[in-house]
C-alpha positions in Angstrom: -36.1 -36.6 58.7 -34.6 -39.2 60.7 -33.8 -36.5 63.5 -37.0 -35.1 63.7 -40.2 -36.2 65.6 -43.9 -35.2 64.7 -44.9 -33.0 67.7 -48.3 -31.5 66.4 -50.9 -32.0 63.5 -53.8 -29.7 62.7 -56.3 -29.8 59.9 -57.4 -26.5 58.1 -61.0 -25.9 59.1 -63.3 -25.5 56.2 -67.0 -24.7 55.7 -69.4 -27.6 54.8 -69.6 -27.5 50.9 -73.3 -28.0 51.1 -75.6 -24.6 50.8 -78.7 -24.1 52.7 -78.1 -26.7 55.5 -80.0 -26.0 58.9 -77.5 -24.5 61.4 -78.1 -27.4 63.8 -77.2 -30.0 61.2 -75.0 -32.9 62.7 -71.7 -33.0 61.4 -69.9 -36.5 62.0 -66.1 -35.8 61.8 -64.6 -39.1 61.2 -61.2 -39.6 62.3 -58.7 -42.5 61.6 -59.0 -44.0 64.9 -62.6 -43.4 65.5 -64.8 -46.7 66.1 -67.6 -47.4 63.7 -69.6 -48.8 66.4 -69.4 -45.7 68.4 -70.3 -43.3 65.3 -73.1 -45.3 64.3 -74.6 -45.3 67.6 -74.5 -41.5 67.9 -75.6 -40.9 64.3 -78.6 -43.5 64.5 -79.9 -41.8 67.7 -79.7 -38.2 66.0 -81.7 -39.8 63.0 -84.1 -42.0 64.9 -84.4 -40.7 68.2 -84.0 -37.0 67.8 -85.8 -36.8 64.3 -83.2 -35.3 62.7 -83.8 -34.6 58.6 -80.0 -34.4 57.5 -76.6 -35.4 58.7 -73.4 -34.9 57.1 -70.3 -37.2 57.7 -66.9 -36.0 56.8 -63.5 -37.3 57.0 -59.9 -36.9 55.2 -57.0 -38.8 54.5 -56.9 -42.5 55.9 -60.4 -41.8 57.4 -61.9 -41.5 54.1 -62.9 -45.3 53.8 -64.4 -45.3 56.9 -66.4 -42.3 56.4 -67.8 -44.0 53.4 -68.5 -47.1 55.5 -70.6 -45.4 58.1 -72.4 -43.7 55.3 -73.3 -47.2 53.5 -74.2 -48.7 57.1 -76.7 -45.5 57.8 -78.3 -46.0 54.2 -78.8 -49.8 54.8 -80.3 -49.3 58.0 -82.5 -46.4 57.5 -83.2 -46.7 54.0 -84.9 -44.2 51.5 -82.1 -41.5 52.3 -80.9 -39.0 49.6 -77.0 -38.6 49.2 -74.8 -35.7 48.0 -71.0 -36.5 48.0 -68.4 -34.0 47.8 -64.6 -34.3 47.4 -62.2 -31.9 48.1 -58.6 -31.4 49.1 -57.9 -30.2 52.9 -54.5 -28.9 54.3 -53.0 -30.7 57.4 -50.0 -28.8 58.9 -47.4 -31.2 60.6 -44.7 -29.9 63.1 -41.8 -31.7 63.4 -39.2 -31.0 66.1 -35.5 -31.7 65.7 -34.3 -34.1 68.1 -30.7 -33.5 67.4 -30.3 -29.9 67.4 -26.8 -28.1 66.7 -25.2 -27.4 70.0 -24.4 -24.0 69.5 -27.9 -23.0 68.2 -31.6 -23.2 69.2 -34.0 -26.3 68.3 -35.2 -26.2 64.9 -38.5 -27.1 64.1 -39.8 -27.8 60.6 -43.5 -27.2 59.3 -45.1 -29.6 56.8 -48.1 -28.4 54.8 -50.0 -31.4 53.2 -52.9 -31.4 50.9 -55.0 -34.7 51.7 -57.9 -35.9 50.1 -61.3 -35.3 51.8 -64.8 -36.3 51.8 -68.1 -34.9 52.8 -71.3 -36.7 52.6 -74.8 -35.3 53.0 -77.6 -37.7 53.9 -81.2 -36.4 53.8 -84.7 -37.9 54.6 -85.8 -34.8 52.3 -85.5 -35.0 48.5 -82.3 -33.2 47.4 -81.7 -31.5 44.1 -80.8 -34.3 41.6 -79.0 -31.8 39.2 -76.2 -31.3 41.5 -73.0 -32.7 41.2 -72.7 -36.0 43.5 -76.3 -36.7 43.9 -77.6 -40.2 44.3 -81.3 -41.0 44.8 -82.4 -43.4 47.7 -82.0 -47.1 46.9 -85.1 -48.8 46.1 -86.7 -51.0 48.8 -86.1 -54.8 48.5 -88.3 -57.4 50.1 -87.3 -59.4 52.8 -84.9 -62.4 51.6 -84.1 -60.6 48.5 -80.6 -59.6 48.2 -79.4 -56.1 46.7 -77.4 -57.9 44.1 -80.4 -59.4 42.5 -79.8 -63.0 43.8 -81.8 -64.6 46.5 -80.6 -65.2 49.9 -81.9 -68.5 50.1 -79.7 -69.9 47.1 -80.5 -71.6 43.9 -82.9 -74.6 44.6 -83.0 -77.4 41.9 -84.2 -80.9 41.6 -81.6 -83.3 41.9 -81.7 -86.2 39.3 -82.7 -89.5 40.6 -79.5 -91.5 41.7 -78.2 -93.9 39.2 -77.2 -97.2 40.3 -73.6 -96.7 39.5 -73.1 -94.0 41.8 -74.7 -95.8 44.7 -72.2 -97.8 47.2 -71.0 -101.1 46.2 -68.9 -103.6 47.6 -65.6 -103.9 45.5 -63.5 -106.9 44.8 -59.9 -106.1 45.2 -57.3 -108.6 44.0 -53.6 -107.7 45.1 -51.2 -109.1 42.6 -47.9 -110.5 43.5 -45.4 -108.1 45.1 -42.2 -108.2 46.8 -43.8 -107.4 50.2 -46.2 -110.3 50.1 -46.5 -113.5 48.9 -49.6 -115.0 46.9 -52.9 -113.1 46.3 -55.3 -111.7 48.7 -59.0 -111.1 48.0 -61.0 -108.8 50.2 -64.1 -106.7 50.1 -64.3 -103.1 50.8 -67.0 -100.7 51.1 -66.8 -97.3 49.8 
């Protein structure tokens, strides 16, 4: 493959794996180079300003993680969203061109078919069928100041014991014994 260069990549187009979607549903196709900020600005505008009831996020290969991140951000910002997740494989075609063709023949191309993991996530304000595979109900609402992990965001507050006298700073008497560097004994006071 050292003499070959990738010249084209194309994904197999597949229908969304969710039945009964409205024809105007917004599909956010997340790519590896997509900016999360741009995706979220558009998706939030669709759900909040345009009043969409459902939105689909999809991504394949290296974009799967970014797709999940976008969904989690939207669920936290909007709250009360039902979710259905479908995982499948998608075929990606890569065309590679020979950079060092034989002198007596035409340039050779190589076509590679790759099966890469793909994810499609449907978010809906309306209830979805809880019996379908991949369904997640909305997360319960938490009060302000409460973390979803069950810990308070203000941290633990407990009474400190009264200070003990032996822990308070004192002046120490230091005596230095005879050493080869100095002669005699030196006494001094140090604060700590």
